All heavy atoms as a GROMACS GRO file, in nm:
protein
  622
    1ILE      N    1   8.213   4.642   3.508
    1ILE     CA    2   8.324   4.540   3.496
    1ILE      C    3   8.392   4.533   3.631
    1ILE      O    4   8.425   4.637   3.691
    1ILE     CB    5   8.423   4.579   3.388
    1ILE    CG1    6   8.352   4.568   3.249
    1ILE    CG2    7   8.539   4.488   3.391
    1ILE    CD1    8   8.442   4.611   3.135
    2THR      N    9   8.418   4.411   3.670
    2THR     CA   10   8.477   4.396   3.804
    2THR      C   11   8.633   4.405   3.790
    2THR      O   12   8.689   4.333   3.699
    2THR     CB   13   8.441   4.261   3.869
    2THR    OG1   14   8.299   4.259   3.879
    2THR    CG2   15   8.499   4.234   4.000
    3GLN      N   16   8.695   4.472   3.874
    3GLN     CA   17   8.840   4.491   3.872
    3GLN      C   18   8.903   4.350   3.920
    3GLN      O   19   8.845   4.286   4.018
    3GLN     CB   20   8.877   4.600   3.970
    3GLN     CG   21   9.030   4.625   3.978
    3GLN     CD   22   9.062   4.723   4.080
    3GLN    OE1   23   8.974   4.791   4.140
    3GLN    NE2   24   9.184   4.757   4.099
    4ALA      N   25   9.010   4.310   3.855
    4ALA     CA   26   9.084   4.194   3.893
    4ALA      C   27   9.152   4.210   4.023
    4ALA      O   28   9.183   4.323   4.068
    4ALA     CB   29   9.191   4.167   3.782
    5TRP      N   30   9.158   4.095   4.098
    5TRP     CA   31   9.220   4.100   4.229
    5TRP      C   32   9.370   4.106   4.212
    5TRP      O   33   9.426   4.033   4.140
    5TRP     CB   34   9.180   3.987   4.314
    5TRP     CG   35   9.032   3.998   4.357
    5TRP    CD1   36   8.917   4.007   4.280
    5TRP    CD2   37   8.992   3.994   4.489
    5TRP    NE1   38   8.817   4.022   4.358
    5TRP    CE2   39   8.850   4.008   4.495
    5TRP    CE3   40   9.056   3.985   4.611
    5TRP    CZ2   41   8.779   4.007   4.613
    5TRP    CZ3   42   8.977   3.983   4.735
    5TRP    CH2   43   8.836   3.998   4.728
    6THR      N   44   9.437   4.186   4.296
    6THR     CA   45   9.586   4.195   4.292
    6THR      C   46   9.635   4.077   4.381
    6THR      O   47   9.561   4.031   4.466
    6THR     CB   48   9.639   4.329   4.349
    6THR    OG1   49   9.599   4.340   4.482
    6THR    CG2   50   9.586   4.449   4.262
    7PRO      N   51   9.759   4.040   4.369
    7PRO     CA   52   9.824   3.935   4.455
    7PRO      C   53   9.812   3.985   4.600
    7PRO      O   54   9.791   3.905   4.687
    7PRO     CB   55   9.958   3.921   4.410
    7PRO     CG   56   9.962   3.966   4.266
    7PRO     CD   57   9.856   4.068   4.250
    8GLU      N   58   9.832   4.114   4.620
    8GLU     CA   59   9.822   4.164   4.758
    8GLU      C   60   9.689   4.155   4.823
    8GLU      O   61   9.674   4.119   4.940
    8GLU     CB   62   9.871   4.316   4.763
    8GLU     CG   63  10.010   4.338   4.721
    8GLU     CD   64  10.039   4.339   4.575
    8GLU    OE1   65   9.952   4.337   4.495
    8GLU    OE2   66  10.162   4.339   4.538
    9GLU      N   67   9.586   4.178   4.745
    9GLU     CA   68   9.451   4.166   4.788
    9GLU      C   69   9.410   4.026   4.822
    9GLU      O   70   9.349   3.993   4.917
    9GLU     CB   71   9.346   4.217   4.680
    9GLU     CG   72   9.336   4.363   4.669
    9GLU     CD   73   9.251   4.410   4.564
    9GLU    OE1   74   9.243   4.348   4.450
    9GLU    OE2   75   9.167   4.504   4.586
   10LEU      N   76   9.460   3.929   4.733
   10LEU     CA   77   9.437   3.790   4.754
   10LEU      C   78   9.499   3.741   4.883
   10LEU      O   79   9.443   3.673   4.961
   10LEU     CB   80   9.487   3.709   4.642
   10LEU     CG   81   9.403   3.726   4.511
   10LEU    CD1   82   9.477   3.652   4.398
   10LEU    CD2   83   9.271   3.669   4.525
   11ALA      N   84   9.624   3.784   4.909
   11ALA     CA   85   9.702   3.744   5.033
   11ALA      C   86   9.630   3.803   5.156
   11ALA      O   87   9.616   3.740   5.259
   11ALA     CB   88   9.844   3.788   5.016
   12TYR      N   89   9.592   3.933   5.143
   12TYR     CA   90   9.521   3.992   5.254
   12TYR      C   91   9.398   3.934   5.292
   12TYR      O   92   9.364   3.902   5.399
   12TYR     CB   93   9.506   4.144   5.215
   12TYR     CG   94   9.442   4.227   5.326
   12TYR    CD1   95   9.520   4.268   5.444
   12TYR    CD2   96   9.315   4.280   5.315
   12TYR    CE1   97   9.457   4.340   5.542
   12TYR    CE2   98   9.262   4.352   5.419
   12TYR     CZ   99   9.324   4.390   5.523
   12TYR     OH  100   9.276   4.464   5.625
   13ALA      N  101   9.314   3.904   5.187
   13ALA     CA  102   9.184   3.843   5.209
   13ALA      C  103   9.197   3.699   5.270
   13ALA      O  104   9.125   3.665   5.354
   13ALA     CB  105   9.107   3.831   5.073
   14ALA      N  106   9.304   3.630   5.227
   14ALA     CA  107   9.326   3.497   5.279
   14ALA      C  108   9.362   3.503   5.424
   14ALA      O  109   9.314   3.430   5.510
   14ALA     CB  110   9.444   3.424   5.203
   15ARG      N  111   9.447   3.599   5.466
   15ARG     CA  112   9.478   3.613   5.603
   15ARG      C  113   9.365   3.662   5.697
   15ARG      O  114   9.338   3.609   5.795
   15ARG     CB  115   9.600   3.719   5.621
   15ARG     CG  116   9.646   3.742   5.756
   15ARG     CD  117   9.716   3.619   5.816
   15ARG     NE  118   9.775   3.652   5.948
   15ARG     CZ  119   9.787   3.572   6.038
   15ARG    NH1  120   9.752   3.453   6.029
   15ARG    NH2  121   9.837   3.616   6.153
   16VAL      N  122   9.285   3.759   5.638
   16VAL     CA  123   9.169   3.806   5.719
   16VAL      C  124   9.070   3.690   5.732
   16VAL      O  125   9.011   3.664   5.839
   16VAL     CB  126   9.100   3.924   5.645
   16VAL    CG1  127   8.961   3.954   5.701
   16VAL    CG2  128   9.192   4.044   5.651
   17SER      N  129   9.048   3.605   5.629
   17SER     CA  130   8.956   3.500   5.631
   17SER      C  131   8.998   3.397   5.732
   17SER      O  132   8.918   3.341   5.808
   17SER     CB  133   8.950   3.428   5.495
   17SER     OG  134   8.865   3.327   5.494
   18ASP      N  135   9.131   3.374   5.738
   18ASP     CA  136   9.187   3.267   5.842
   18ASP      C  137   9.156   3.315   5.980
   18ASP      O  138   9.108   3.243   6.068
   18ASP     CB  139   9.330   3.252   5.817
   18ASP     CG  140   9.395   3.163   5.926
   18ASP    OD1  141   9.343   3.051   5.932
   18ASP    OD2  142   9.494   3.205   5.987
   19LEU      N  143   9.189   3.444   6.009
   19LEU     CA  144   9.170   3.501   6.143
   19LEU      C  145   9.020   3.508   6.178
   19LEU      O  146   8.988   3.485   6.296
   19LEU     CB  147   9.238   3.641   6.159
   19LEU     CG  148   9.386   3.643   6.142
   19LEU    CD1  149   9.445   3.783   6.135
   19LEU    CD2  150   9.456   3.568   6.258
   20TYR      N  151   8.945   3.545   6.074
   20TYR     CA  152   8.801   3.551   6.099
   20TYR      C  153   8.746   3.408   6.130
   20TYR      O  154   8.661   3.401   6.228
   20TYR     CB  155   8.737   3.603   5.962
   20TYR     CG  156   8.587   3.611   5.967
   20TYR    CD1  157   8.522   3.733   5.989
   20TYR    CD2  158   8.508   3.504   5.938
   20TYR    CE1  159   8.386   3.741   5.983
   20TYR    CE2  160   8.375   3.514   5.939
   20TYR     CZ  161   8.309   3.635   5.960
   20TYR     OH  162   8.174   3.641   5.959
   21GLY      N  163   8.789   3.316   6.058
   21GLY     CA  164   8.731   3.177   6.083
   21GLY      C  165   8.772   3.126   6.221
   21GLY      O  166   8.696   3.046   6.282
   22ARG      N  167   8.886   3.167   6.273
   22ARG     CA  168   8.931   3.119   6.403
   22ARG      C  169   8.878   3.206   6.517
   22ARG      O  170   8.894   3.177   6.628
   22ARG     CB  171   9.086   3.122   6.410
   22ARG     CG  172   9.146   3.011   6.315
   22ARG     CD  173   9.287   2.992   6.344
   22ARG     NE  174   9.366   3.100   6.292
   22ARG     CZ  175   9.470   3.150   6.345
   22ARG    NH1  176   9.530   3.102   6.458
   22ARG    NH2  177   9.538   3.256   6.292
   23GLY      N  178   8.810   3.326   6.482
   23GLY     CA  179   8.756   3.411   6.581
   23GLY      C  180   8.851   3.488   6.655
   23GLY      O  181   8.831   3.542   6.766
   24VAL      N  182   8.966   3.521   6.583
   24VAL     CA  183   9.077   3.595   6.657
   24VAL      C  184   9.117   3.719   6.566
   24VAL      O  185   9.231   3.772   6.583
   24VAL     CB  186   9.196   3.504   6.681
   24VAL    CG1  187   9.164   3.402   6.779
   24VAL    CG2  188   9.252   3.453   6.549
   25LEU      N  189   9.028   3.772   6.497
   25LEU     CA  190   9.048   3.898   6.413
   25LEU      C  191   9.038   4.018   6.499
   25LEU      O  192   8.935   4.047   6.554
   25LEU     CB  193   8.956   3.904   6.292
   25LEU     CG  194   8.984   4.001   6.187
   25LEU    CD1  195   9.122   3.986   6.128
   25LEU    CD2  196   8.872   4.005   6.088
   26PRO      N  197   9.147   4.094   6.525
   26PRO     CA  198   9.138   4.209   6.610
   26PRO      C  199   9.048   4.317   6.557
   26PRO      O  200   9.036   4.340   6.426
   26PRO     CB  201   9.281   4.265   6.607
   26PRO     CG  202   9.367   4.161   6.552
   26PRO     CD  203   9.275   4.074   6.471
   27ASN      N  204   8.972   4.382   6.647
   27ASN     CA  205   8.886   4.496   6.608
   27ASN      C  206   8.781   4.459   6.510
   27ASN      O  207   8.733   4.546   6.437
   27ASN     CB  208   8.965   4.620   6.560
   27ASN     CG  209   9.068   4.660   6.656
   27ASN    OD1  210   9.041   4.675   6.778
   27ASN    ND2  211   9.193   4.678   6.611
   28CYS      N  212   8.724   4.338   6.505
   28CYS     CA  213   8.623   4.296   6.413
   28CYS      C  214   8.490   4.298   6.486
   28CYS      O  215   8.480   4.239   6.595
   28CYS     CB  216   8.651   4.150   6.362
   28CYS     SG  217   8.535   4.096   6.247
   29PRO      N  218   8.396   4.368   6.432
   29PRO     CA  219   8.261   4.376   6.498
   29PRO      C  220   8.194   4.245   6.504
   29PRO      O  221   8.196   4.177   6.404
   29PRO     CB  222   8.187   4.476   6.403
   29PRO     CG  223   8.284   4.544   6.313
   29PRO     CD  224   8.402   4.447   6.302
   30GLU      N  225   8.151   4.214   6.618
   30GLU     CA  226   8.073   4.084   6.636
   30GLU      C  227   7.947   4.089   6.544
   30GLU      O  228   7.876   4.188   6.541
   30GLU     CB  229   8.040   4.058   6.782
   30GLU     CG  230   7.991   3.927   6.803
   30GLU     CD  231   7.976   3.892   6.958
   30GLU    OE1  232   8.027   3.969   7.038
   30GLU    OE2  233   7.927   3.783   6.988
   31GLY      N  234   7.925   3.974   6.477
   31GLY     CA  235   7.810   3.964   6.397
   31GLY      C  236   7.823   4.001   6.243
   31GLY      O  237   7.736   3.976   6.166
   32ILE      N  238   7.935   4.063   6.218
   32ILE     CA  239   7.958   4.101   6.077
   32ILE      C  240   7.987   3.979   5.993
   32ILE      O  241   8.058   3.891   6.039
   32ILE     CB  242   8.072   4.214   6.052
   32ILE    CG1  243   8.063   4.276   5.916
   32ILE    CG2  244   8.208   4.155   6.087
   32ILE    CD1  245   8.155   4.398   5.912
   33THR      N  246   7.954   3.972   5.867
   33THR     CA  247   7.983   3.866   5.775
   33THR      C  248   8.115   3.893   5.710
   33THR      O  249   8.162   4.007   5.699
   33THR     CB  250   7.874   3.839   5.668
   33THR    OG1  251   7.872   3.956   5.582
   33THR    CG2  252   7.745   3.815   5.726
   34LEU      N  253   8.190   3.787   5.671
   34LEU     CA  254   8.318   3.791   5.612
   34LEU      C  255   8.305   3.873   5.477
   34LEU      O  256   8.392   3.952   5.447
   34LEU     CB  257   8.375   3.654   5.589
   34LEU     CG  258   8.513   3.651   5.523
   34LEU    CD1  259   8.615   3.728   5.606
   34LEU    CD2  260   8.561   3.513   5.510
   35ARG      N  261   8.195   3.846   5.404
   35ARG     CA  262   8.175   3.922   5.281
   35ARG      C  263   8.174   4.071   5.306
   35ARG      O  264   8.237   4.143   5.230
   35ARG     CB  265   8.048   3.868   5.216
   35ARG     CG  266   7.997   3.941   5.091
   35ARG     CD  267   7.860   3.880   5.047
   35ARG     NE  268   7.812   3.952   4.931
   35ARG     CZ  269   7.718   4.035   4.935
   35ARG    NH1  270   7.663   4.072   5.049
   35ARG    NH2  271   7.683   4.105   4.827
   36VAL      N  272   8.091   4.120   5.396
   36VAL     CA  273   8.081   4.259   5.420
   36VAL      C  274   8.214   4.307   5.476
   36VAL      O  275   8.258   4.421   5.439
   36VAL     CB  276   7.962   4.290   5.523
   36VAL    CG1  277   7.967   4.431   5.565
   36VAL    CG2  278   7.830   4.251   5.456
   37LEU      N  279   8.277   4.242   5.563
   37LEU     CA  280   8.402   4.282   5.625
   37LEU      C  281   8.508   4.303   5.519
   37LEU      O  282   8.572   4.410   5.510
   37LEU     CB  283   8.453   4.185   5.729
   37LEU     CG  284   8.585   4.216   5.796
   37LEU    CD1  285   8.578   4.342   5.876
   37LEU    CD2  286   8.640   4.097   5.878
   38LEU      N  287   8.527   4.203   5.424
   38LEU     CA  288   8.624   4.218   5.323
   38LEU      C  289   8.589   4.336   5.225
   38LEU      O  290   8.682   4.396   5.191
   38LEU     CB  291   8.640   4.085   5.247
   38LEU     CG  292   8.714   3.974   5.313
   38LEU    CD1  293   8.707   3.846   5.239
   38LEU    CD2  294   8.863   4.014   5.336
   39SER      N  295   8.459   4.349   5.203
   39SER     CA  296   8.432   4.460   5.115
   39SER      C  297   8.472   4.597   5.178
   39SER      O  298   8.513   4.693   5.112
   39SER     CB  299   8.288   4.460   5.072
   39SER     OG  300   8.201   4.490   5.180
   40ARG      N  301   8.451   4.609   5.311
   40ARG     CA  302   8.485   4.731   5.379
   40ARG      C  303   8.646   4.744   5.379
   40ARG      O  304   8.692   4.853   5.356
   40ARG     CB  305   8.432   4.729   5.517
   40ARG     CG  306   8.275   4.747   5.527
   40ARG     CD  307   8.237   4.749   5.669
   40ARG     NE  308   8.096   4.751   5.675
   40ARG     CZ  309   8.022   4.745   5.788
   40ARG    NH1  310   8.088   4.729   5.906
   40ARG    NH2  311   7.888   4.758   5.790
   41LEU      N  312   8.709   4.639   5.416
   41LEU     CA  313   8.855   4.646   5.431
   41LEU      C  314   8.923   4.676   5.291
   41LEU      O  315   9.024   4.743   5.284
   41LEU     CB  316   8.914   4.515   5.492
   41LEU     CG  317   8.871   4.495   5.636
   41LEU    CD1  318   8.919   4.349   5.683
   41LEU    CD2  319   8.926   4.600   5.728
   42LEU      N  320   8.860   4.620   5.190
   42LEU     CA  321   8.926   4.641   5.053
   42LEU      C  322   8.858   4.753   4.975
   42LEU      O  323   8.891   4.777   4.858
   42LEU     CB  324   8.901   4.503   4.973
   42LEU     CG  325   8.975   4.389   5.024
   42LEU    CD1  326   8.935   4.269   4.947
   42LEU    CD2  327   9.125   4.410   5.013
   43ASN      N  328   8.766   4.824   5.050
   43ASN     CA  329   8.704   4.939   4.989
   43ASN      C  330   8.636   4.904   4.856
   43ASN      O  331   8.670   4.969   4.748
   43ASN     CB  332   8.790   5.056   4.972
   43ASN     CG  333   8.724   5.187   4.955
   43ASN    OD1  334   8.610   5.199   5.000
   43ASN    ND2  335   8.790   5.278   4.891
   44CYS      N  336   8.557   4.807   4.846
   44CYS     CA  337   8.490   4.759   4.725
   44CYS      C  338   8.340   4.718   4.757
   44CYS      O  339   8.314   4.710   4.873
   44CYS     CB  340   8.563   4.647   4.654
   44CYS     SG  341   8.568   4.490   4.744
   45GLN      N  342   8.272   4.693   4.650
   45GLN     CA  343   8.139   4.642   4.669
   45GLN      C  344   8.140   4.501   4.718
   45GLN      O  345   8.220   4.415   4.676
   45GLN     CB  346   8.069   4.653   4.536
   45GLN     CG  347   8.037   4.793   4.489
   45GLN     CD  348   7.948   4.871   4.585
   45GLN    OE1  349   7.846   4.815   4.626
   45GLN    NE2  350   7.981   4.997   4.609
   46PRO      N  351   8.042   4.457   4.804
   46PRO     CA  352   8.030   4.327   4.849
   46PRO      C  353   8.022   4.224   4.734
   46PRO      O  354   8.067   4.107   4.754
   46PRO     CB  355   7.903   4.324   4.934
   46PRO     CG  356   7.894   4.466   4.981
   46PRO     CD  357   7.946   4.547   4.875
   47MET      N  358   7.960   4.257   4.624
   47MET     CA  359   7.946   4.171   4.520
   47MET      C  360   8.076   4.129   4.457
   47MET      O  361   8.092   4.018   4.406
   47MET     CB  362   7.853   4.226   4.405
   47MET     CG  363   7.829   4.140   4.298
   47MET     SD  364   7.752   3.978   4.340
   47MET     CE  365   7.594   4.031   4.390
   48ARG      N  366   8.175   4.214   4.463
   48ARG     CA  367   8.311   4.189   4.411
   48ARG      C  368   8.364   4.067   4.489
   48ARG      O  369   8.427   3.981   4.440
   48ARG     CB  370   8.409   4.307   4.422
   48ARG     CG  371   8.539   4.280   4.364
   48ARG     CD  372   8.621   4.420   4.359
   48ARG     NE  373   8.756   4.384   4.307
   48ARG     CZ  374   8.865   4.397   4.377
   48ARG    NH1  375   8.863   4.436   4.502
   48ARG    NH2  376   8.984   4.373   4.318
   49VAL      N  377   8.342   4.078   4.615
   49VAL     CA  378   8.388   3.962   4.703
   49VAL      C  379   8.323   3.838   4.671
   49VAL      O  380   8.369   3.732   4.664
   49VAL     CB  381   8.379   4.008   4.850
   49VAL    CG1  382   8.416   3.888   4.947
   49VAL    CG2  383   8.452   4.136   4.890
   50SER      N  384   8.188   3.850   4.661
   50SER     CA  385   8.099   3.728   4.631
   50SER      C  386   8.150   3.669   4.496
   50SER      O  387   8.148   3.541   4.495
   50SER     CB  388   7.955   3.774   4.622
   50SER     OG  389   7.903   3.809   4.752
   51LYS      N  390   8.172   3.740   4.394
   51LYS     CA  391   8.214   3.696   4.266
   51LYS      C  392   8.353   3.627   4.273
   51LYS      O  393   8.365   3.525   4.209
   51LYS     CB  394   8.223   3.807   4.162
   51LYS     CG  395   8.079   3.854   4.123
   51LYS     CD  396   8.098   3.962   4.014
   51LYS     CE  397   7.959   4.006   3.976
   51LYS     NZ  398   7.967   4.105   3.856
   52LYS      N  399   8.435   3.676   4.351
   52LYS     CA  400   8.565   3.615   4.368
   52LYS      C  401   8.560   3.479   4.446
   52LYS      O  402   8.620   3.389   4.408
   52LYS     CB  403   8.668   3.705   4.434
   52LYS     CG  404   8.808   3.644   4.450
   52LYS     CD  405   8.872   3.623   4.329
   52LYS     CE  406   9.005   3.563   4.342
   52LYS     NZ  407   9.061   3.516   4.221
   53TYR      N  408   8.486   3.482   4.554
   53TYR     CA  409   8.475   3.367   4.642
   53TYR      C  410   8.332   3.300   4.627
   53TYR      O  411   8.247   3.335   4.700
   53TYR     CB  412   8.506   3.405   4.784
   53TYR     CG  413   8.647   3.447   4.802
   53TYR    CD1  414   8.671   3.584   4.814
   53TYR    CD2  415   8.754   3.358   4.805
   53TYR    CE1  416   8.802   3.635   4.828
   53TYR    CE2  417   8.878   3.403   4.822
   53TYR     CZ  418   8.909   3.540   4.836
   53TYR     OH  419   9.032   3.585   4.846
   54SER      N  420   8.315   3.214   4.530
   54SER     CA  421   8.186   3.149   4.510
   54SER      C  422   8.203   3.001   4.558
   54SER      O  423   8.319   2.951   4.574
   54SER     CB  424   8.141   3.162   4.368
   54SER     OG  425   8.233   3.106   4.284
   55GLY      N  426   8.091   2.936   4.552
   55GLY     CA  427   8.100   2.788   4.586
   55GLY      C  428   8.035   2.763   4.723
   55GLY      O  429   8.010   2.850   4.800
   56GLU      N  430   8.017   2.636   4.748
   56GLU     CA  431   7.945   2.592   4.869
   56GLU      C  432   8.012   2.627   4.996
   56GLU      O  433   7.960   2.684   5.091
   56GLU     CB  434   7.918   2.450   4.867
   56GLU     CG  435   7.824   2.398   4.976
   56GLU     CD  436   7.785   2.253   4.950
   56GLU    OE1  437   7.773   2.209   4.844
   56GLU    OE2  438   7.775   2.183   5.058
   57ALA      N  439   8.152   2.609   5.006
   57ALA     CA  440   8.224   2.641   5.123
   57ALA      C  441   8.221   2.789   5.152
   57ALA      O  442   8.205   2.829   5.270
   57ALA     CB  443   8.377   2.597   5.109
   58TRP      N  444   8.231   2.874   5.048
   58TRP     CA  445   8.239   3.016   5.068
   58TRP      C  446   8.085   3.056   5.115
   58TRP      O  447   8.071   3.148   5.194
   58TRP     CB  448   8.278   3.090   4.947
   58TRP     CG  449   8.255   3.242   4.964
   58TRP    CD1  450   8.150   3.310   4.908
   58TRP    CD2  451   8.322   3.335   5.039
   58TRP    NE1  452   8.154   3.443   4.945
   58TRP    CE2  453   8.265   3.454   5.024
   58TRP    CE3  454   8.439   3.313   5.120
   58TRP    CZ2  455   8.317   3.569   5.089
   58TRP    CZ3  456   8.482   3.425   5.185
   58TRP    CH2  457   8.427   3.555   5.171
   59ALA      N  458   7.984   3.007   5.052
   59ALA     CA  459   7.848   3.038   5.091
   59ALA      C  460   7.826   3.026   5.238
   59ALA      O  461   7.763   3.100   5.301
   59ALA     CB  462   7.745   2.957   5.003
   60THR      N  463   7.880   2.922   5.297
   60THR     CA  464   7.864   2.903   5.438
   60THR      C  465   7.955   2.995   5.517
   60THR      O  466   7.909   3.058   5.606
   60THR     CB  467   7.902   2.755   5.472
   60THR    OG1  468   7.814   2.669   5.398
   60THR    CG2  469   7.881   2.722   5.621
   61HIS      N  470   8.076   2.995   5.476
   61HIS     CA  471   8.178   3.078   5.559
   61HIS      C  472   8.158   3.226   5.535
   61HIS      O  473   8.173   3.295   5.632
   61HIS     CB  474   8.316   3.035   5.507
   61HIS     CG  475   8.437   3.091   5.589
   61HIS    ND1  476   8.452   3.062   5.717
   61HIS    CD2  477   8.537   3.173   5.547
   61HIS    CE1  478   8.558   3.131   5.754
   61HIS    NE2  479   8.615   3.197   5.658
   62GLY      N  480   8.132   3.265   5.416
   62GLY     CA  481   8.118   3.417   5.390
   62GLY      C  482   7.990   3.478   5.440
   62GLY      O  483   7.988   3.601   5.460
   63LYS      N  484   7.896   3.398   5.472
   63LYS     CA  485   7.767   3.449   5.530
   63LYS      C  486   7.751   3.428   5.678
   63LYS      O  487   7.645   3.469   5.739
   63LYS     CB  488   7.650   3.388   5.448
   63LYS     CG  489   7.648   3.435   5.304
   63LYS     CD  490   7.534   3.364   5.229
   63LYS     CE  491   7.536   3.401   5.082
   63LYS     NZ  492   7.429   3.334   5.009
   64ARG      N  493   7.845   3.357   5.739
   64ARG     CA  494   7.831   3.329   5.886
   64ARG      C  495   7.881   3.450   5.959
   64ARG      O  496   7.983   3.514   5.930
   64ARG     CB  497   7.929   3.214   5.917
   64ARG     CG  498   7.926   3.173   6.061
   64ARG     CD  499   8.015   3.054   6.080
   64ARG     NE  500   8.147   3.072   6.037
   64ARG     CZ  501   8.249   3.125   6.108
   64ARG    NH1  502   8.233   3.167   6.231
   64ARG    NH2  503   8.372   3.130   6.059
   65PRO      N  504   7.803   3.495   6.053
   65PRO     CA  505   7.836   3.613   6.142
   65PRO      C  506   7.960   3.584   6.223
   65PRO      O  507   7.984   3.477   6.261
   65PRO     CB  508   7.722   3.641   6.231
   65PRO     CG  509   7.609   3.546   6.174
   65PRO     CD  510   7.668   3.444   6.096
   66TYR      N  511   8.043   3.684   6.238
   66TYR     CA  512   8.164   3.682   6.314
   66TYR      C  513   8.129   3.655   6.460
   66TYR      O  514   8.054   3.724   6.520
   66TYR     CB  515   8.249   3.795   6.297
   66TYR     CG  516   8.383   3.793   6.379
   66TYR    CD1  517   8.484   3.702   6.334
   66TYR    CD2  518   8.396   3.858   6.486
   66TYR    CE1  519   8.609   3.697   6.399
   66TYR    CE2  520   8.522   3.866   6.560
   66TYR     CZ  521   8.625   3.783   6.514
   66TYR     OH  522   8.735   3.768   6.577
   67THR      N  523   8.200   3.553   6.520
   67THR     CA  524   8.191   3.523   6.667
   67THR      C  525   8.335   3.522   6.716
   67THR      O  526   8.407   3.431   6.675
   67THR     CB  527   8.117   3.401   6.690
   67THR    OG1  528   7.987   3.400   6.627
   67THR    CG2  529   8.094   3.381   6.835
   68PRO      N  530   8.371   3.612   6.802
   68PRO     CA  531   8.505   3.606   6.863
   68PRO      C  532   8.520   3.478   6.945
   68PRO      O  533   8.432   3.433   7.003
   68PRO     CB  534   8.513   3.721   6.955
   68PRO     CG  535   8.388   3.806   6.930
   68PRO     CD  536   8.289   3.724   6.858
   69ALA      N  537   8.645   3.428   6.936
   69ALA     CA  538   8.676   3.313   7.020
   69ALA      C  539   8.665   3.356   7.171
   69ALA      O  540   8.698   3.459   7.195
   69ALA     CB  541   8.820   3.264   6.986
   70ARG      N  542   8.627   3.267   7.251
   70ARG     CA  543   8.603   3.283   7.388
   70ARG      C  544   8.721   3.212   7.466
   70ARG      O  545   8.732   3.090   7.441
   70ARG     CB  546   8.476   3.250   7.442
   70ARG     CG  547   8.362   3.298   7.371
   70ARG     CD  548   8.339   3.443   7.415
   70ARG     NE  549   8.212   3.494   7.352
   70ARG     CZ  550   8.204   3.615   7.297
   70ARG    NH1  551   8.303   3.701   7.298
   70ARG    NH2  552   8.090   3.654   7.241
   71TYR      N  553   8.795   3.280   7.542
   71TYR     CA  554   8.908   3.220   7.617
   71TYR      C  555   8.878   3.234   7.756
   71TYR      O  556   8.847   3.342   7.803
   71TYR     CB  557   9.041   3.286   7.587
   71TYR     CG  558   9.084   3.254   7.437
   71TYR    CD1  559   9.061   3.364   7.341
   71TYR    CD2  560   9.134   3.143   7.393
   71TYR    CE1  561   9.102   3.340   7.213
   71TYR    CE2  562   9.167   3.117   7.268
   71TYR     CZ  563   9.147   3.220   7.173
   71TYR     OH  564   9.190   3.202   7.039
   72GLU      N  565   8.899   3.127   7.842
   72GLU     CA  566   8.878   3.143   7.982
   72GLU      C  567   9.019   3.161   8.041
   72GLU      O  568   9.105   3.098   7.999
   72GLU     CB  569   8.808   3.013   8.037
   72GLU     CG  570   8.668   2.997   7.988
   72GLU     CD  571   8.605   2.876   8.054
   72GLU    OE1  572   8.642   2.832   8.160
   72GLU    OE2  573   8.516   2.826   7.987
   73ALA      N  574   9.015   3.249   8.142
   73ALA     CA  575   9.150   3.271   8.210
   73ALA      C  576   9.182   3.143   8.287
   73ALA      O  577   9.102   3.077   8.352
   73ALA     CB  578   9.131   3.386   8.307
   74VAL      N  579   9.308   3.111   8.286
   74VAL     CA  580   9.364   2.996   8.358
   74VAL      C  581   9.418   3.050   8.487
   74VAL      O  582   9.493   3.145   8.490
   74VAL     CB  583   9.480   2.930   8.265
   74VAL    CG1  584   9.536   2.815   8.355
   74VAL    CG2  585   9.430   2.886   8.132
   75PRO      N  586   9.363   2.989   8.590
   75PRO     CA  587   9.405   3.033   8.729
   75PRO      C  588   9.560   3.011   8.742
   75PRO      O  589   9.608   2.915   8.696
   75PRO     CB  590   9.333   2.950   8.830
   75PRO     CG  591   9.253   2.852   8.746
   75PRO     CD  592   9.268   2.878   8.601
   76SER      N  593   9.626   3.102   8.808
   76SER     CA  594   9.768   3.090   8.830
   76SER      C  595   9.794   2.982   8.927
   76SER      O  596   9.718   2.956   9.022
   76SER     CB  597   9.835   3.223   8.868
   76SER     OG  598   9.771   3.266   8.993
   77GLN      N  599   9.904   2.918   8.909
   77GLN     CA  600   9.946   2.807   8.996
   77GLN      C  601  10.026   2.868   9.114
   77GLN      O  602  10.108   2.960   9.096
   77GLN     CB  603  10.029   2.709   8.921
   77GLN     CG  604   9.957   2.645   8.807
   77GLN     CD  605   9.847   2.554   8.848
   77GLN    OE1  606   9.860   2.487   8.954
   77GLN    NE2  607   9.738   2.555   8.776
   78PRO      N  608  10.001   2.816   9.235
   78PRO     CA  609  10.084   2.865   9.355
   78PRO      C  610  10.225   2.825   9.336
   78PRO      O  611  10.251   2.720   9.282
   78PRO     CB  612  10.011   2.799   9.466
   78PRO     CG  613   9.930   2.685   9.414
   78PRO     CD  614   9.900   2.718   9.273
   79ASP      N  615  10.304   2.912   9.385
   79ASP     CA  616  10.452   2.879   9.382
   79ASP      C  617  10.498   2.779   9.472
   79ASP      O  618  10.457   2.753   9.572
   79ASP     CB  619  10.534   3.009   9.400
   79ASP     CG  620  10.514   3.109   9.303
   79ASP    OD1  621  10.490   3.069   9.180
   79ASP    OD2  622  10.528   3.237   9.320
   0.00000   0.00000   0.00000
């Protein structure tokens, strides 16, 4: 039996998912999927995450490898 998600887990997963999708999640290994990452962070089986977040949008987002956002340094302007 799968344990019900707590409100705290839902809020945490939503925040992690947002940062993951934008490529700005600190200390996130490049190439990890959101499904695996959430299962590690929540200390649960990946299937628990998959069961909670099903559907076409999740299938694409949850299986996409993490790619950090790339920012280019802006040259400083002379005074």
